[in-house]
N, C-alpha and C positions, 0 to 999 in steps of 0.2 A: 504494499500499500504506499503510495506516495503521499506524504503528509506536508501539507502547506501550513506555515505558521509564520507569525510575526515575532521578531526579536526585539525586546525592549531592554535596553542596557541602562543600568544605573549604578549607584554606589553600594548596592546590596552585596552581601557576602555569599549568597547561595543562589543556585539556579532553581527556578520554580516554573511549572508548566500548568496552565489553566485553560478551561474551555468556557467561553463566554455563553450567555443565553442564546445568542443568535448562531452559535456553532463555530466561532472563530477561535483558533488556537493561538494562545499567547505564551511566549517563552520569555520569562523575565531573567535576565542573566547579569552577572557582575561585569563591569567594563573590562576587566582584565582577562575574562575567560575566553579561550580560543574558539573560533568557529567549529573546529574539529571536535572538541568536547561537547559543544552544544548539540551538534548533529548526533554524536554517539548517545547522548542522553535522550534526545527525542526518539531515536530508534529503539533504545532499551525501554522507553515508556510507551511504545506503540499500542500494546494491549490496553493499558490504562486510558490512553487517548481515545481508542475505539469505543470503550465503554462510556467515557465521558461524553463523546459525541451522541451516543444513543440516548443517554439521560437528558441531553440538551434538546433532542427531539421530543422526548416525552414531556419535558418541562413547557415547551411551547403550546402543548394541548391542555395543559393544567388550568383549572379555574384561577390559580394564582397569577397566571399571566393574561387573563382576559380583562378587557377594559369594559366598564359598565357605565351607563348614562347616570346623571346624578339622581334621578328618581329611583332607579333600581338600587343604586348604592344605599340610599336612605332605607328602602324597604328591607334590603338584606342586612343592614346594621340592626334594625329592629328584630329580625328573625334570628340573627346570631346571638343577640342579647338574651332573647327568650330561651335559646337552646343552651347557652353556657352558664347562665346564672344558677339554674338547678344543679348542673353538674359541679360547679364550683362549690356550691353549698354542700352537696353530698360528699365530695372527696375532701374538702376542707376538714370536715368532721372526722372522716376516716384517717386522714393524715395528721390531725391535730395542729393545723396551721390556720392562719387568718390573714387573708390578703387585705391590704389597706384600701384597695379599690379594684373595680374591674371596668375596663374601657374597651370599646370596639373601634378598631382603626380601619384604615384603608391600605394596610400594609401588603405589599406584593411579594416580598422576599422572605417573609418570616410568618409562620402561623400564629406565633404568640411571643410575648416577652415578659420578663419580670424585672422591675427596676430594684435599686438599692432600697427603696422605701417599701418594698413588698407590694406594690401596686402592679396589677397584671393587665396586660393588653392582648387582645385577640383580633385577628384580621376578620373582617366581615365575610371573607371568602370561605371561612370554615363551614358556614351554613350550607356549602355545596358539596360537603363531604359526608360520608356515613357517620352516624352517631358514635360508633366504636372508635373511629379515627379521631373525632373531636375529643372524646374523653381522654385518649392518649396525649393530646396537646394540653388539655386542662391539668392532667395529673403531672405532666412534664413541667409546666410552669408553676404549679403549686409546690413541686419539689424544690424549686429554686428559692423558695422562702427559707427552707432549711439548709440548703446546700447551694452556694452562689457559683458553682462551677459544674462541670460535667465529669466529676470524678467517680470513683467506685462507690462511695457512699450515696452520691446522688442517684445513680442507677439502682442501687440496692433498695432505696426508698421507693422508687417507681415500681420495681418488680414485686415489692411487697404488696403493693395495691393492685397492680395490674401484671400478673405473671405472663400474660400474652401481649405485653407492650409491643414487642417487635413485630408481631403479626398486625396489630392495629396500626402501627406506624407505616407499614407497607401499603396501607389503603390510602395513604396521603401521597398523591402524585405531585412531585416537585422537581 
């Protein structure tokens, strides 16, 4: 497979390869790194690049990448709030955590987030996914109240509540 890519050189120390949402391959490289080493690394990463390009195609079809008119956005925000509030209440009790607030956003690149003050945000686009997948996002964000990282204890907290978390997460197309 002939791989076309763009090289972006900077003062960084390591080489990084990424695939953009529109399927463009970017190779970020230190200024001092030879062209030969860059080519070798891209060739070595060919399988990963192919998989990333496939994920990029799937992402384009995802509700996370769909644009909605303002009226639809407003309706989906209300719908999402009605879906997630009962889930937040249910899982907050199970996990013994209390978010300081719940907000619905128009985020396209993340399903949810939890800030340092333990306020949780969810994308309105979650209402377009199955309930089991939404529960996985809710539990994930609530776990951040106890664990502000994605470490071992964070995931142990999630799996304690949702042993099938990985399966639920797969229902989210991103």
